[in-house]
Every structure is written in C-alpha cells, then in structure tokens.
N, C-alpha and C positions, 0 to 999 in steps of 0.2 A: 504493500500500500504506500502511496506517495506521501511523504512527510509534509506537514503543513509548514508554511513559511515561518510562522511565528513560534514554532515549537521550541521549547527551552531545551538546552543541552545540559546534562548533569556533569559537573566537574569538581575538582578539588577546590576548597575554599582558599581565597587569598585576601590579604589586607595590604593596601598600597599606601606607603608613607613617603611622600615627596620623592627624593632621589633614591630611597631605599624601598624594597618591597619585603614585607614580612610574610612568610609563608606558614600557614597552618595546615598541616597534613593530617588527614583523618583516614581511618581504615576504609577501603573501598568495599561497598556492598553491605556494610553493617550500620544500620540505623542507630544514631546516638552513640557511635563508637567514640572511644577516648581520643582526644586531640593531643598531638605531640607538642612539645615546647616550641614556640615560634623561633625561627632562625632567620636572622637578618642577612641578606645577601646583597651584593652589588647589583645595581639596577639592570645592567646588561645581562648578567647571569640569571637574574630573576625573570627578566623578560623572555629569555630563551626557555626557561623551565615552564613558564606560563603558556607560551605558545604550544609547547608539546603537550602539556596537561590538558589544555582546552581542546585539543584535537583540531586546531585551526588549519593545519596543512590538509587534513582530510576534508575539511569544510571548504577549502579552496583559497583561503587567504594566504597570500605569499608571505614568507618569513620576512622578506625585506620590508614589506608594507608594515607589518606589525612592529618590527624593531624600530623603524623610523618613527612610527606613530608614538611609541613609548618614549623615544628620545625627546621628541618635541613636547609631549605631554608633561614630562618631568620638568622641562625648562619653563613651560608656561605656568605650571604649578608653583615652581620656585619664585617666579616673578609676580605671583599673586593675581594672575589673570584668569584662573579657573576657580569658580566659586563652589562647584560641586565636583570633587575629584574622585568620586567613586565610579563614575561612568566615562567610558571613552567610546566614540563611534568612529569606525574606519570604513571608508569607501575605497575599494581597490580597483582602480581603472586599468590595472594590468590584465584584468579579466574582461571578457566581452559582456555586452549588456544583457545577454540571455542568461548569464550566471548570476547567482545570488551573491552580489559583491558588496552589500552593505552589512557590516557586522557591528552590533551594539553589544558591548561587553560590560558587565558589572564586575569591576575589579575587586570590590570589597567582598562580594559573595563568591567570586570565581566562577562565573557562568556566562554563557552567551545568551543574551535576552532575545535578540532578533538576528536573523540572517535571511536577507531577502533581496529582491531586485531593487535597483535604483537607476534612474535615468542619467544621461549626460546631455549637454547642450547639442542642439541639432547641427551646429557648425564645428563641433569637435570631432565628428566622425559618425559612421553608421554603427556597425557592430562594436567597433573599438573606438575609445576616446583617445585621440592622438594629438590633437591641437587644442591649445588652451589660451585664454586671454583674460585680462583684468579690465578690458576696455568696455565701456557701456555700448549697448547695441551690437556687440560682437556675436551674441547668441552662442557663446562658448562657455564651457565650464572653466572654473578657476581652481587650481590645485592649492594644497597647503592646509594650514591649521586655522580653524575657526573656533569661536566661542559661541555657543548657542544663546539666543536671546529670549524674548518673550513671545507669546503666541497671540494670534489675532484671527479674525474672520475676514478673509479677503476674497478675491476673484475665484480662488480655488478652494474656498472653504477654510477649514481649520489649518493654519499655517504657522511656521516657525521661522522667526528672523535669525539670520546668521551674520555674525560680525567677523570679517576677515582680519587676521592678526599680522599678515605679512605684507609689508610695504612694497608696492609695485607688483605684487603677485595676486593678492585677493582682497586688498584693503578697500576696494570700491564695491564690495558686495552689497552693502546697504544702499549705495547710490544706484546700483544696477537692479535692485529688487531681487537679489538672489536669496531665496528662502526654500525651506523644505515644505512640500505640500503633496497632496494626493493627486494622482492622475490615472484615469482609466486605461491609458495606453501603456502603463507599466504592468504588463501581465504576461504569463508564460505562453498563452495561446497566440498572441500576436507575435511574440518572439519566434515561436516555432513556424509560424506561417510565412514570415518574411526574413527570418535570420537575424533580426534585431528588434528590440522593443522600441516603443515610441520615444521621441526625444523632446527635450524641453527647450526653453530659451536660455538655458544656463543653470537652471535650478536642479538640485538633486530631488527629483520627484519619486515618490514611493507608492506602492500599491494601496488602493482605496481601502481594502479590508483590514489593513494593519496600521494605517497612517496615524490614527488618533493615539493608539497605544505607544507607537514609537516616539511621536512628538512629546507625549506626556512623560515619557521616561527620560528624555534627554534635554528638555527645555531648561532655561534659566541657569546658564553658567557651566555647561559641560563642554568637553573638548570633542571637536569633530575634525578628523583628518581625511582629506581627499588626496589619495596617493596615485602616482604614476611613475614608472621608471624613466621619466622625462629628464634628460641630461641637463637641460637648461634650468629646470626647477631645482634639481638636486644640487646643482652648483651654486645657485643664487640664494637659496633659502637660508636666512640667518638663524631661523629656529633650529635647523638641523646641524648648524656648525658647532664644533666642539667649543666648550667654554675656554676663554682665554686664560 
C-alpha cells in the first residue's frame, strides 16, 4: 500500500543545542525503554549520526543537503535569528519535482514530520530546478536559508511568509511575495502524466491536503533551507562559510 505523504517516521530521539547536539539513545522497539546518559558530540559528527538514524538517505534527501542545512542552521541559531530551533525544513532541489523533496524535521523529538512534494519556480526548470534568481518578476526560485514568518489568508488561501537571510541570494523574498502556500498542481498524478509537477512563480508550493499542517508546524521563526548543488550559490553563501 502506498504510504501517505504526511506519514510520520519513527526515529531515535535527539535534542539540539546550538552548535552542539545532545543525543538521547533509547532501546529500539521497547516502549518506555530506559534512556542512556546524553552524550555531547561535535555538530558535524552529530549531524552525520542524525542523518543515518533518521533514514534520510532512504527517504531521498542527499547527505550534502542535510549537512549544509545543519551548518547554516547552527550559524543562524548562534546569531539569534531563529526563534524556534526545534524544527528545520529542507527542500532538496537536487531531486526532480516528482520526488518528495520537502523534509520537515523535528530535531528535538528526532523524527521526520513531513516528507512531501514541493514546487519550484516555472523559470527555474521543468522537472529539475537548475536556474535561480533573487530578482523580482524572474519567476524563479531562490536558494538559501530563510526564517519563517507569520501566516495570512491570501490569493492562495492559508499562506506562510518567508524572510530570506542571504544578501543578494534570497533577501528580496518579501518584496517578491515568495511564500509557502497550497497548490492543486502539486500532486503525484500530474507528475506522472507529464514528468513534472506544476510550477509556481517562485514560491515553494505544497500539496493542498497537507499544507495547513505543514505551515502550522513551521511558522513563526523556524529555519527553512532550499538546497541545490549550484556552484555559484555554494561559493557565495556567507551562511555556509566557515567561521573566521
């Protein structure tokens, strides 16, 4: 039977502390099993362990996307830009639009809350998003790190404002009206029929049947990272650069 998009995945619990991750490892398969003493690990090592424990490779998320997401997340947390540090959302544009390339992860509980389809801008490509822009009216997606804002009722119904944190890369998101919203063209049936799902004007649109739950989970100050192995972005992103 085909799994539902919003089905939760059971994983080991984790607690994230700014630049360090504290892992609480419990016995698998035993309800209310004893918890081992938390062990503090370096962020890079902890990110690698989390990636493996969450089964993210099997789910399709690239290790590079996850590791870079965690690097930027820790930096933004340390700078006080993230108000709710228990959630991170990752959109992996190294995957085609027919793949479930949005991952919403509860870092505190150690589980994937949502893994579903998400659109890219119509001028970024068809099946693959390969071209990106921060320019208004470009109708392209913008890569990089965002902080989620408040919600509102707009043209597409219940929507979530996104604030780009990277100068020259996505800082015009508010000006461009880049938000997360529902779209009926984000669905498996359309993707199978034409080889790619519908595209937006640059917004990360999500399926209608899960958009309210997703937006409700990530609104008001969580980290959203839109990833691509785009050389220009990876070279110019200050958020991803090592601390001096």
